[in-house]
Every structure is written in C-alpha cells, then in structure tokens.
N, CA, C and O atoms as CSV, one atom per row, in Angstrom:
chain,resi,resn,atom,element,x,y,z
A,1,UNK,N,N,149.370,14.172,82.660
A,1,UNK,CA,C,148.028,14.677,82.924
A,1,UNK,C,C,147.890,15.119,84.371
A,1,UNK,O,O,146.839,14.970,84.994
A,2,UNK,N,N,148.989,15.670,84.887
A,2,UNK,CA,C,149.022,16.258,86.227
A,2,UNK,C,C,149.390,17.724,86.054
A,2,UNK,O,O,150.292,18.052,85.282
A,3,UNK,N,N,148.711,18.593,86.755
A,3,UNK,CA,C,149.007,20.024,86.694
A,3,UNK,C,C,150.201,20.340,87.576
A,3,UNK,O,O,150.418,19.695,88.602
A,4,UNK,N,N,150.970,21.333,87.170
A,4,UNK,CA,C,152.076,21.826,87.992
A,4,UNK,C,C,151.831,23.302,88.236
A,4,UNK,O,O,151.651,24.079,87.299
A,5,UNK,N,N,151.827,23.680,89.512
A,5,UNK,CA,C,151.613,25.081,89.888
A,5,UNK,C,C,152.848,25.573,90.631
A,5,UNK,O,O,153.276,24.965,91.612
A,6,UNK,N,N,153.415,26.677,90.158
A,6,UNK,CA,C,154.586,27.272,90.810
A,6,UNK,C,C,154.161,28.546,91.511
A,6,UNK,O,O,153.565,29.435,90.904
A,7,UNK,N,N,154.472,28.625,92.790
A,7,UNK,CA,C,154.172,29.807,93.579
A,7,UNK,C,C,155.492,30.388,94.064
A,7,UNK,O,O,155.983,30.006,95.127
A,8,UNK,N,N,156.081,31.325,93.281
A,8,UNK,CA,C,157.366,31.886,93.691
A,8,UNK,C,C,157.191,33.034,94.678
A,8,UNK,O,O,156.184,33.741,94.662
A,9,UNK,N,N,158.178,33.200,95.524
A,9,UNK,CA,C,158.230,34.375,96.379
A,9,UNK,C,C,158.680,35.539,95.511
A,9,UNK,O,O,159.462,35.359,94.577
A,10,UNK,N,N,158.192,36.719,95.817
A,10,UNK,CA,C,158.536,37.877,94.992
A,10,UNK,C,C,159.953,38.369,95.223
A,10,UNK,O,O,160.592,38.865,94.295
A,11,UNK,N,N,160.453,38.241,96.436
A,11,UNK,CA,C,161.760,38.821,96.743
A,11,UNK,C,C,162.705,37.759,97.292
A,11,UNK,O,O,162.828,37.585,98.504
A,12,UNK,N,N,163.359,37.064,96.395
A,12,UNK,CA,C,164.362,36.093,96.810
A,12,UNK,C,C,165.742,36.652,96.508
A,12,UNK,O,O,165.985,37.156,95.411
A,13,UNK,N,N,166.641,36.566,97.472
A,13,UNK,CA,C,167.998,37.062,97.220
A,13,UNK,C,C,168.764,36.089,96.326
A,13,UNK,O,O,168.383,34.926,96.197
A,14,UNK,N,N,169.836,36.566,95.716
A,14,UNK,CA,C,170.662,35.658,94.919
A,14,UNK,C,C,171.272,34.576,95.814
A,14,UNK,O,O,171.629,34.829,96.965
A,15,UNK,N,N,171.382,33.387,95.267
A,15,UNK,CA,C,171.966,32.267,96.000
A,15,UNK,C,C,173.069,31.679,95.131
A,15,UNK,O,O,172.859,31.374,93.957
A,16,UNK,N,N,174.261,31.525,95.733
A,16,UNK,CA,C,175.376,30.929,94.990
A,16,UNK,C,C,175.139,29.430,94.883
A,16,UNK,O,O,175.042,28.731,95.892
A,17,UNK,N,N,175.047,28.940,93.635
A,17,UNK,CA,C,174.840,27.502,93.439
A,17,UNK,C,C,175.259,27.098,92.040
A,17,UNK,O,O,175.380,27.927,91.138
A,18,UNK,N,N,175.473,25.826,91.889
A,18,UNK,CA,C,175.723,25.239,90.584
A,18,UNK,C,C,174.344,25.035,89.951
A,18,UNK,O,O,173.649,24.067,90.257
A,19,UNK,N,N,173.965,25.942,89.080
A,19,UNK,CA,C,172.598,25.934,88.553
A,19,UNK,C,C,172.277,24.678,87.746
A,19,UNK,O,O,171.150,24.184,87.790
A,20,UNK,N,N,173.254,24.162,87.013
A,20,UNK,CA,C,173.003,22.944,86.223
A,20,UNK,C,C,172.694,21.758,87.137
A,20,UNK,O,O,171.758,21.001,86.880
A,21,UNK,N,N,173.470,21.601,88.189
A,21,UNK,CA,C,173.255,20.480,89.109
A,21,UNK,C,C,171.953,20.668,89.889
A,21,UNK,O,O,171.209,19.709,90.092
A,22,UNK,N,N,171.676,21.893,90.325
A,22,UNK,CA,C,170.444,22.128,91.076
A,22,UNK,C,C,169.215,21.969,90.182
A,22,UNK,O,O,168.156,21.551,90.650
A,23,UNK,N,N,169.352,22.297,88.912
A,23,UNK,CA,C,168.262,22.064,87.962
A,23,UNK,C,C,167.945,20.573,87.887
A,23,UNK,O,O,166.776,20.191,87.835
A,24,UNK,N,N,168.976,19.730,87.879
A,24,UNK,CA,C,168.772,18.273,87.864
A,24,UNK,C,C,167.990,17.820,89.093
A,24,UNK,O,O,167.107,16.967,88.998
A,25,UNK,N,N,168.321,18.397,90.247
A,25,UNK,CA,C,167.608,18.061,91.486
A,25,UNK,C,C,166.128,18.401,91.333
A,25,UNK,O,O,165.261,17.577,91.623
A,26,UNK,N,N,165.850,19.611,90.879
A,26,UNK,CA,C,164.459,20.048,90.761
A,26,UNK,C,C,163.692,19.218,89.737
A,26,UNK,O,O,162.546,18.841,89.982
A,27,UNK,N,N,164.304,18.932,88.608
A,27,UNK,CA,C,163.646,18.099,87.594
A,27,UNK,C,C,163.328,16.727,88.178
A,27,UNK,O,O,162.224,16.213,87.996
A,28,UNK,N,N,164.292,16.134,88.879
A,28,UNK,CA,C,164.077,14.816,89.469
A,28,UNK,C,C,162.928,14.840,90.475
A,28,UNK,O,O,162.049,13.980,90.433
A,29,UNK,N,N,162.932,15.811,91.370
A,29,UNK,CA,C,161.894,15.857,92.404
A,29,UNK,C,C,160.517,16.173,91.817
A,29,UNK,O,O,159.509,15.625,92.264
A,30,UNK,N,N,160.475,17.047,90.825
A,30,UNK,CA,C,159.188,17.376,90.198
A,30,UNK,C,C,158.663,16.172,89.418
A,30,UNK,O,O,157.470,15.871,89.474
A,31,UNK,N,N,159.538,15.485,88.693
A,31,UNK,CA,C,159.105,14.288,87.955
A,31,UNK,C,C,158.600,13.208,88.916
A,31,UNK,O,O,157.586,12.565,88.645
A,32,UNK,N,N,159.292,13.007,90.026
A,32,UNK,CA,C,158.825,12.044,91.027
A,32,UNK,C,C,157.444,12.430,91.540
A,32,UNK,O,O,156.574,11.573,91.694
A,33,UNK,N,N,157.240,13.725,91.806
A,33,UNK,CA,C,155.954,14.195,92.318
A,33,UNK,C,C,154.843,13.984,91.292
A,33,UNK,O,O,153.734,13.582,91.643
A,34,UNK,N,N,155.145,14.253,90.034
A,34,UNK,CA,C,154.163,14.046,88.967
A,34,UNK,C,C,153.817,12.563,88.860
A,34,UNK,O,O,152.644,12.206,88.748
A,35,UNK,N,N,154.828,11.702,88.894
A,35,UNK,CA,C,154.587,10.257,88.788
A,35,UNK,C,C,153.810,9.719,89.985
A,35,UNK,O,O,153.068,8.746,89.853
A,36,UNK,N,N,153.973,10.340,91.149
A,36,UNK,CA,C,153.276,9.874,92.349
A,36,UNK,C,C,151.831,10.352,92.409
A,36,UNK,O,O,151.010,9.764,93.113
A,37,UNK,N,N,151.516,11.417,91.673
A,37,UNK,CA,C,150.187,12.027,91.757
A,37,UNK,C,C,149.231,11.431,90.732
A,37,UNK,O,O,149.610,11.204,89.583
A,38,UNK,N,N,148.000,11.182,91.142
A,38,UNK,CA,C,147.002,10.668,90.198
A,38,UNK,C,C,146.656,11.706,89.123
A,38,UNK,O,O,146.814,12.910,89.319
A,39,UNK,N,N,146.192,11.210,88.010
A,39,UNK,CA,C,145.754,12.060,86.907
A,39,UNK,C,C,144.750,13.102,87.404
A,39,UNK,O,O,143.851,12.786,88.184
A,40,UNK,N,N,144.913,14.346,86.947
A,40,UNK,CA,C,144.002,15.426,87.316
A,40,UNK,C,C,144.394,16.176,88.578
A,40,UNK,O,O,143.812,17.217,88.880
A,41,UNK,N,N,145.362,15.671,89.316
A,41,UNK,CA,C,145.820,16.341,90.542
A,41,UNK,C,C,146.848,17.413,90.197
A,41,UNK,O,O,147.225,17.572,89.036
A,42,UNK,N,N,147.300,18.146,91.213
A,42,UNK,CA,C,148.249,19.239,91.027
A,42,UNK,C,C,149.480,19.037,91.887
A,42,UNK,O,O,149.376,18.757,93.082
A,43,UNK,N,N,150.640,19.178,91.280
A,43,UNK,CA,C,151.913,19.229,91.997
A,43,UNK,C,C,152.222,20.705,92.207
A,43,UNK,O,O,152.166,21.497,91.266
A,44,UNK,N,N,152.546,21.069,93.435
A,44,UNK,CA,C,152.810,22.466,93.760
A,44,UNK,C,C,154.288,22.653,94.062
A,44,UNK,O,O,154.869,21.923,94.864
A,45,UNK,N,N,154.889,23.646,93.405
A,45,UNK,CA,C,156.274,24.027,93.661
A,45,UNK,C,C,156.241,25.439,94.238
A,45,UNK,O,O,155.759,26.374,93.598
A,46,UNK,N,N,156.754,25.575,95.441
A,46,UNK,CA,C,156.727,26.871,96.118
A,46,UNK,C,C,158.149,27.241,96.530
A,46,UNK,O,O,158.877,26.415,97.081
A,47,UNK,N,N,158.538,28.476,96.261
A,47,UNK,CA,C,159.857,28.962,96.670
A,47,UNK,C,C,159.679,30.156,97.589
A,47,UNK,O,O,158.836,31.021,97.350
A,48,UNK,N,N,160.490,30.194,98.650
A,48,UNK,CA,C,160.427,31.310,99.587
A,48,UNK,C,C,161.679,31.331,100.440
A,48,UNK,O,O,162.487,30.402,100.420
A,49,UNK,N,N,161.820,32.407,101.187
A,49,UNK,CA,C,162.943,32.545,102.106
A,49,UNK,C,C,162.465,32.241,103.516
A,49,UNK,O,O,161.394,32.679,103.937
A,50,UNK,N,N,163.285,31.480,104.237
A,50,UNK,CA,C,163.018,31.200,105.646
A,50,UNK,C,C,164.308,31.490,106.400
A,50,UNK,O,O,165.215,30.659,106.437
A,51,UNK,N,N,164.385,32.664,106.995
A,51,UNK,CA,C,165.599,33.075,107.693
A,51,UNK,C,C,166.763,33.172,106.729
A,51,UNK,O,O,166.736,33.972,105.795
A,52,UNK,N,N,167.788,32.357,106.952
A,52,UNK,CA,C,168.978,32.410,106.101
A,52,UNK,C,C,168.987,31.298,105.059
A,52,UNK,O,O,170.049,30.923,104.562
A,53,UNK,N,N,167.813,30.768,104.726
A,53,UNK,CA,C,167.724,29.683,103.737
A,53,UNK,C,C,166.738,30.008,102.627
A,53,UNK,O,O,165.697,30.625,102.850
A,54,UNK,N,N,167.095,29.576,101.431
A,54,UNK,CA,C,166.153,29.524,100.325
A,54,UNK,C,C,165.453,28.182,100.452
A,54,UNK,O,O,166.108,27.148,100.583
A,55,UNK,N,N,164.133,28.194,100.413
A,55,UNK,CA,C,163.359,26.961,100.566
A,55,UNK,C,C,162.589,26.702,99.275
A,55,UNK,O,O,161.970,27.602,98.708
A,56,UNK,N,N,162.643,25.451,98.826
A,56,UNK,CA,C,161.840,25.005,97.689
A,56,UNK,C,C,161.027,23.818,98.174
A,56,UNK,O,O,161.585,22.791,98.560
A,57,UNK,N,N,159.702,23.961,98.154
A,57,UNK,CA,C,158.787,22.880,98.526
A,57,UNK,C,C,158.164,22.303,97.260
A,57,UNK,O,O,157.632,23.038,96.429
A,58,UNK,N,N,158.234,20.989,97.122
A,58,UNK,CA,C,157.610,20.299,96.000
A,58,UNK,C,C,156.623,19.307,96.589
A,58,UNK,O,O,157.011,18.291,97.165
A,59,UNK,N,N,155.332,19.619,96.435
A,59,UNK,CA,C,154.269,18.836,97.067
A,59,UNK,C,C,153.504,18.024,96.029
A,59,UNK,O,O,153.071,18.548,95.003
A,60,UNK,N,N,153.348,16.726,96.317
A,60,UNK,CA,C,152.570,15.864,95.424
A,60,UNK,C,C,151.240,15.500,96.076
A,60,UNK,O,O,150.959,15.889,97.210
A,61,UNK,N,N,150.435,14.751,95.342
A,61,UNK,CA,C,149.133,14.300,95.833
A,61,UNK,C,C,149.057,12.773,95.792
A,61,UNK,O,O,147.987,12.199,95.588
A,62,UNK,N,N,150.190,12.134,95.987
A,62,UNK,CA,C,150.256,10.683,95.921
A,62,UNK,C,C,149.826,10.014,97.208
A,62,UNK,O,O,149.151,10.610,98.047
A,63,UNK,N,N,150.233,8.758,97.347
A,63,UNK,CA,C,149.826,7.965,98.509
A,63,UNK,C,C,150.784,8.135,99.687
A,63,UNK,O,O,150.575,7.536,100.742
A,64,UNK,N,N,151.825,8.937,99.521
A,64,UNK,CA,C,152.764,9.168,100.612
A,64,UNK,C,C,153.923,8.190,100.569
A,64,UNK,O,O,154.006,7.332,99.690
A,65,UNK,N,N,154.815,8.340,101.537
A,65,UNK,CA,C,155.980,7.465,101.664
A,65,UNK,C,C,155.963,6.908,103.077
A,65,UNK,O,O,155.989,7.674,104.040
A,66,UNK,N,N,155.918,5.588,103.219
A,66,UNK,CA,C,155.921,5.006,104.563
A,66,UNK,C,C,157.139,5.481,105.362
A,66,UNK,O,O,158.226,5.652,104.810
A,67,UNK,N,N,156.945,5.687,106.646
A,67,UNK,CA,C,158.014,6.187,107.512
A,67,UNK,C,C,159.272,5.336,107.433
A,67,UNK,O,O,160.379,5.875,107.444
A,68,UNK,N,N,159.125,4.015,107.352
A,68,UNK,CA,C,160.306,3.152,107.327
A,68,UNK,C,C,161.051,3.203,105.997
A,68,UNK,O,O,162.160,2.676,105.906
A,69,UNK,N,N,160.481,3.817,104.968
A,69,UNK,CA,C,161.170,3.975,103.683
A,69,UNK,C,C,161.821,5.345,103.522
A,69,UNK,O,O,162.556,5.561,102.558
A,70,UNK,N,N,161.575,6.257,104.426
A,70,UNK,CA,C,162.010,7.639,104.223
A,70,UNK,C,C,163.514,7.827,104.237
A,70,UNK,O,O,164.020,8.724,103.562
A,71,UNK,N,N,164.230,7.031,104.967
A,71,UNK,CA,C,165.689,7.092,104.902
A,71,UNK,C,C,166.186,6.196,103.782
A,71,UNK,O,O,167.174,6.504,103.115
A,72,UNK,N,N,165.498,5.095,103.585
A,72,UNK,CA,C,165.880,4.104,102.580
A,72,UNK,C,C,165.879,4.678,101.165
A,72,UNK,O,O,166.724,4.307,100.351
A,73,UNK,N,N,164.941,5.580,100.861
A,73,UNK,CA,C,164.831,6.109,99.496
A,73,UNK,C,C,166.054,6.920,99.079
A,73,UNK,O,O,166.252,7.176,97.891
A,74,UNK,N,N,166.867,7.321,100.036
A,74,UNK,CA,C,168.084,8.066,99.710
A,74,UNK,C,C,169.299,7.147,99.561
A,74,UNK,O,O,170.410,7.626,99.331
A,75,UNK,N,N,169.097,5.831,99.691
A,75,UNK,CA,C,170.172,4.862,99.478
A,75,UNK,C,C,170.235,4.501,97.997
A,75,UNK,O,O,169.201,4.292,97.363
A,76,UNK,N,N,171.454,4.428,97.443
A,76,UNK,CA,C,171.574,4.057,96.024
A,76,UNK,C,C,170.921,2.708,95.726
A,76,UNK,O,O,171.024,1.752,96.495
A,77,UNK,N,N,170.254,2.674,94.595
A,77,UNK,CA,C,169.618,1.482,94.023
A,77,UNK,C,C,168.344,1.041,94.739
A,77,UNK,O,O,167.766,0.019,94.368
A,78,UNK,N,N,167.889,1.775,95.750
A,78,UNK,CA,C,166.591,1.470,96.360
A,78,UNK,C,C,165.529,2.191,95.542
A,78,UNK,O,O,165.622,3.400,95.330
A,79,UNK,N,N,164.538,1.467,95.090
A,79,UNK,CA,C,163.452,2.062,94.318
A,79,UNK,C,C,162.168,1.301,94.552
A,79,UNK,O,O,162.176,0.081,94.715
A,80,UNK,N,N,161.071,2.020,94.567
A,80,UNK,CA,C,159.760,1.397,94.642
A,80,UNK,C,C,159.095,1.379,93.263
A,80,UNK,O,O,157.978,0.884,93.114
A,81,UNK,N,N,159.784,1.920,92.261
A,81,UNK,CA,C,159.254,1.961,90.900
A,81,UNK,C,C,159.751,0.744,90.122
A,81,UNK,O,O,160.873,0.280,90.325
A,82,UNK,N,N,158.905,0.237,89.236
A,82,UNK,CA,C,159.289,-0.915,88.414
A,82,UNK,C,C,160.492,-0.609,87.536
A,82,UNK,O,O,161.371,-1.453,87.364
A,83,UNK,N,N,160.531,0.592,86.983
A,83,UNK,CA,C,161.611,0.939,86.067
A,83,UNK,C,C,162.593,1.941,86.668
A,83,UNK,O,O,163.409,2.509,85.942
A,84,UNK,N,N,162.531,2.166,87.961
A,84,UNK,CA,C,163.437,3.115,88.596
A,84,UNK,C,C,164.813,2.515,88.829
A,84,UNK,O,O,164.948,1.318,89.081
A,85,UNK,N,N,165.833,3.363,88.741
A,85,UNK,CA,C,167.198,2.904,89.000
A,85,UNK,C,C,167.563,3.034,90.470
A,85,UNK,O,O,168.500,2.390,90.942
A,86,UNK,N,N,166.827,3.864,91.189
A,86,UNK,CA,C,167.166,4.091,92.588
A,86,UNK,C,C,168.338,5.035,92.764
A,86,UNK,O,O,168.972,5.046,93.820
A,87,UNK,N,N,168.636,5.829,91.743
A,87,UNK,CA,C,169.767,6.755,91.834
A,87,UNK,C,C,169.346,8.218,91.903
A,87,UNK,O,O,170.135,9.060,92.332
A,88,UNK,N,N,168.135,8.536,91.494
A,88,UNK,CA,C,167.699,9.933,91.443
A,88,UNK,C,C,167.752,10.643,92.781
A,88,UNK,O,O,168.361,11.707,92.889
A,89,UNK,N,N,167.123,10.074,93.804
A,89,UNK,CA,C,167.093,10.735,95.116
A,89,UNK,C,C,168.459,10.744,95.807
A,89,UNK,O,O,168.814,11.760,96.404
A,90,UNK,N,N,169.244,9.657,95.755
A,90,UNK,CA,C,170.583,9.736,96.354
A,90,UNK,C,C,171.452,10.818,95.708
A,90,UNK,O,O,172.176,11.532,96.402
A,91,UNK,N,N,171.378,10.937,94.387
A,91,UNK,CA,C,172.152,11.977,93.701
A,91,UNK,C,C,171.625,13.357,94.078
A,91,UNK,O,O,172.409,14.271,94.334
A,92,UNK,N,N,170.302,13.515,94.114
A,92,UNK,CA,C,169.715,14.800,94.509
A,92,UNK,C,C,170.176,15.201,95.910
A,92,UNK,O,O,170.534,16.356,96.144
A,93,UNK,N,N,170.166,14.253,96.828
A,93,UNK,CA,C,170.583,14.549,98.200
A,93,UNK,C,C,172.052,14.977,98.243
A,93,UNK,O,O,172.401,15.923,98.948
A,94,UNK,N,N,172.904,14.290,97.500
A,94,UNK,CA,C,174.335,14.650,97.470
A,94,UNK,C,C,174.543,16.048,96.901
A,94,UNK,O,O,175.375,16.803,97.404
A,95,UNK,N,N,173.799,16.400,95.862
A,95,UNK,CA,C,173.917,17.732,95.267
A,95,UNK,C,C,173.481,18.793,96.267
A,95,UNK,O,O,174.163,19.804,96.435
A,96,UNK,N,N,172.360,18.574,96.927
A,96,UNK,CA,C,171.868,19.544,97.913
A,96,UNK,C,C,172.866,19.675,99.061
A,96,UNK,O,O,173.153,20.785,99.508
A,97,UNK,N,N,173.390,18.559,99.537
A,97,UNK,CA,C,174.369,18.603,100.629
A,97,UNK,C,C,175.672,19.269,100.189
A,97,UNK,O,O,176.341,19.901,101.007
A,98,UNK,N,N,176.043,19.140,98.914
A,98,UNK,CA,C,177.230,19.825,98.399
A,98,UNK,C,C,177.049,21.341,98.427
A,98,UNK,O,O,178.026,22.089,98.432
A,99,UNK,N,N,175.802,21.786,98.446
A,99,UNK,CA,C,175.477,23.211,98.572
A,99,UNK,C,C,175.231,23.593,100.038
A,99,UNK,O,O,174.699,24.663,100.333
A,100,UNK,N,N,175.632,22.694,100.950
A,100,UNK,CA,C,175.467,22.872,102.397
A,100,UNK,C,C,173.999,22.973,102.804
A,100,UNK,O,O,173.665,23.603,103.807
A,101,UNK,N,N,173.130,22.346,102.014
A,101,UNK,CA,C,171.712,22.325,102.303
A,101,UNK,C,C,171.262,20.944,102.731
A,101,UNK,O,O,172.075,20.044,102.941
A,102,UNK,N,N,169.954,20.790,102.856
A,102,UNK,CA,C,169.409,19.478,103.181
A,102,UNK,C,C,167.998,19.326,102.622
A,102,UNK,O,O,167.345,20.303,102.254
A,103,UNK,N,N,167.547,18.070,102.571
A,103,UNK,CA,C,166.214,17.722,102.073
A,103,UNK,C,C,165.430,17.102,103.218
A,103,UNK,O,O,165.931,16.236,103.935
A,104,UNK,N,N,164.184,17.561,103.382
A,104,UNK,CA,C,163.271,16.971,104.360
A,104,UNK,C,C,162.072,16.402,103.617
A,104,UNK,O,O,161.723,16.865,102.531
A,105,UNK,N,N,161.449,15.401,104.209
A,105,UNK,CA,C,160.196,14.863,103.686
A,105,UNK,C,C,159.116,15.157,104.721
A,105,UNK,O,O,159.225,14.752,105.879
A,106,UNK,N,N,158.077,15.861,104.295
A,106,UNK,CA,C,156.985,16.244,105.188
A,106,UNK,C,C,155.679,15.653,104.685
A,106,UNK,O,O,155.446,15.597,103.478
A,107,UNK,N,N,154.828,15.213,105.599
A,107,UNK,CA,C,153.503,14.744,105.214
A,107,UNK,C,C,152.610,15.945,104.907
A,107,UNK,O,O,152.624,16.937,105.635
A,108,UNK,N,N,151.842,15.851,103.837
A,108,UNK,CA,C,150.867,16.886,103.517
A,108,UNK,C,C,149.615,16.661,104.356
A,108,UNK,O,O,149.313,15.524,104.720
A,109,UNK,N,N,148.884,17.728,104.668
A,109,UNK,CA,C,147.688,17.567,105.507
A,109,UNK,C,C,146.646,16.601,104.936
A,109,UNK,O,O,146.050,15.826,105.684
A,110,UNK,N,N,146.423,16.642,103.627
A,110,UNK,CA,C,145.378,15.793,103.051
A,110,UNK,C,C,145.935,14.485,102.495
A,110,UNK,O,O,145.502,13.404,102.894
A,111,UNK,N,N,146.893,14.583,101.574
A,111,UNK,CA,C,147.494,13.392,100.991
A,111,UNK,C,C,148.827,13.760,100.363
A,111,UNK,O,O,149.080,14.918,100.032
A,112,UNK,N,N,149.663,12.762,100.209
A,112,UNK,CA,C,150.948,12.982,99.577
A,112,UNK,C,C,151.997,13.508,100.531
A,112,UNK,O,O,151.783,13.599,101.740
A,113,UNK,N,N,153.145,13.852,99.953
A,113,UNK,CA,C,154.261,14.379,100.734
A,113,UNK,C,C,154.822,15.614,100.053
A,113,UNK,O,O,154.557,15.883,98.882
A,114,UNK,N,N,155.607,16.354,100.825
A,114,UNK,CA,C,156.359,17.490,100.320
A,114,UNK,C,C,157.835,17.217,100.524
A,114,UNK,O,O,158.274,16.886,101.626
A,115,UNK,N,N,158.598,17.359,99.449
A,115,UNK,CA,C,160.054,17.344,99.576
A,115,UNK,C,C,160.468,18.799,99.743
A,115,UNK,O,O,160.201,19.634,98.880
A,116,UNK,N,N,161.120,19.092,100.855
A,116,UNK,CA,C,161.563,20.456,101.153
A,116,UNK,C,C,163.080,20.533,101.019
A,116,UNK,O,O,163.815,19.846,101.729
A,117,UNK,N,N,163.534,21.375,100.104
A,117,UNK,CA,C,164.950,21.661,99.945
A,117,UNK,C,C,165.245,22.962,100.680
A,117,UNK,O,O,164.521,23.947,100.533
A,118,UNK,N,N,166.305,22.957,101.464
A,118,UNK,CA,C,166.725,24.165,102.166
A,118,UNK,C,C,168.187,24.405,101.812
A,118,UNK,O,O,169.056,23.589,102.117
A,119,UNK,N,N,168.444,25.543,101.159
A,119,UNK,CA,C,169.782,25.917,100.705
A,119,UNK,C,C,170.174,27.215,101.405
A,119,UNK,O,O,169.416,28.184,101.360
A,120,UNK,N,N,171.337,27.259,102.049
A,120,UNK,CA,C,171.750,28.495,102.721
A,120,UNK,C,C,171.895,29.653,101.730
A,120,UNK,O,O,172.380,29.473,100.613
A,121,UNK,N,N,171.474,30.818,102.150
A,121,UNK,CA,C,171.648,32.040,101.364
A,121,UNK,C,C,172.997,32.634,101.776
A,121,UNK,O,O,173.248,32.853,102.961
A,122,UNK,N,N,173.854,32.889,100.801
A,122,UNK,CA,C,175.183,33.416,101.125
A,122,UNK,C,C,175.269,34.899,100.863
A,122,UNK,O,O,176.319,35.505,101.082
C-alpha cells in the first residue's frame, strides 16, 4: 500500500552491465524502500546521467537510518528487520562495486533516505 513513482531521464546512454544482477539490486533496494515507508506514502525511483555516471536514486519516506548504522547495514547478517537475513544490502553493494560503481546513502529533506547508485557509463 505504498506508491512507486519512476522518473526516468529521457536520454540515457547504454551502460554495459549484468542486467540480471543489477535487476536484483534494484528489486532489493525498492523493496527495502517500500518496507520502510508508511502506508500511503510514495517511493520515488529516479534515473539520470551525472557526468560519466548513470545514477539511480531510490527515495523512501521512512524514519531514516541512524548515522552509526550506515556502514553496518552493508555487513553480512546485520539486519534491523525481524525477518531479515542481513544479506540483501551486502550483496547489492558487491554487485554495484563489481560494475565499478558505488552506493551512497543520503538523507531526504523531509523524511527518509535515498539510496544512490552510481554506475560508470562506458
């Protein structure tokens, strides 16, 4: 019961990537954003080019991530969810890094966080 809004850029160049693995990353991050957002809120997925990188921003409307947990969440088996395995974000980070990219966590102006994926354009 959370809305998902995708705002794609009109002119994105082709990017060499393992689409199956990158799809897993996006599904994981979008599902996390949906689970973090209260009912009736909107998760926003935005894609655009920033210099020599393809950028994907996934913004939720949750309570945010404490600063001291921001590195911890990428460690295997660390989870704040009752039924979480703690493997989704570490695997996502490894996949993004295998594409020579990186993931940032940014605070949203009002509430929640944005996971920003940056993948080099080849």
